[in-house]
N, C-alpha and C positions, 0 to 999 in steps of 0.2 A: 504493499500500500504506499503510496506517495501523497504528500500534500502538495496542493496547487492553489492558486489564486485566480479567481474569475476576473475579468476586467472591471467589474463593479467594486472590487476589493473583498468580496467574500471568498472564505477558504472552503475548500472541500477536499475529500481524501478519494483517490482513484485506485482501483485494484490494478496494479501494474502488469498483471498478466492478461489483462483485457485489452491493452494497447496495441493496436494493429500498426499504426504510423502516426508519426507526428509531422506536421508542416508548418511552414511560416509564410503566409500570404497577405499582409505582412505581419498580421498578429498570428500567434502561435495557436494551432488548432490541433487537438489530441482527437484521433479517430479510434473509436473502440471496436472490437469485434461484434458487439452488439448492435452496431450501426449508429451509436449515438457519437456526437461530435461536441466537444467541449473547447471553448475559447479561453486561452488563459494568458496572464501576463508574463510568465516564465519563459526563457528562451528554449530553443530545442536542446542546446547544450545542457541547460540546467535540468531539463526533464531526463535526459540520458544519465546526467550524474545522480539525480535522485533515484532513478530506477536501479543503476548499478550500486548505489550505497544500500538501498533496501536489499537487494539480493545478497550482498556481501553480508549484511547483518542477519540475514536469514540462512545463511550457509549455503547459498546456491552458487555453484561456480559457473561463471560466464566464460565462455569460450571467445576470446578476442585475439584475432590474429596479430594485431599490433602489440600485444604484452604477452604473446606465447613465449618468448624467450625469457620472461621474469618468472622465477620459480616462487612459489607460495612462501610466504614468510619474508620476503625481500622487501 
């Protein structure tokens, strides 16, 4: 679960497993696998970091080719 901010300033929590894709046109829109779209203040990079952080805290390993050379615990 990640916390995001709607354009009106209200916060909500999204199940990150339901995120299908994120786009910026120019506002950031999160599209969920349910078909729902949510416009938020956070940038695409912030969304990516929040999902990665949540998955790290949850103990879920993320396969990222950019960090494949880094061993766990580094």
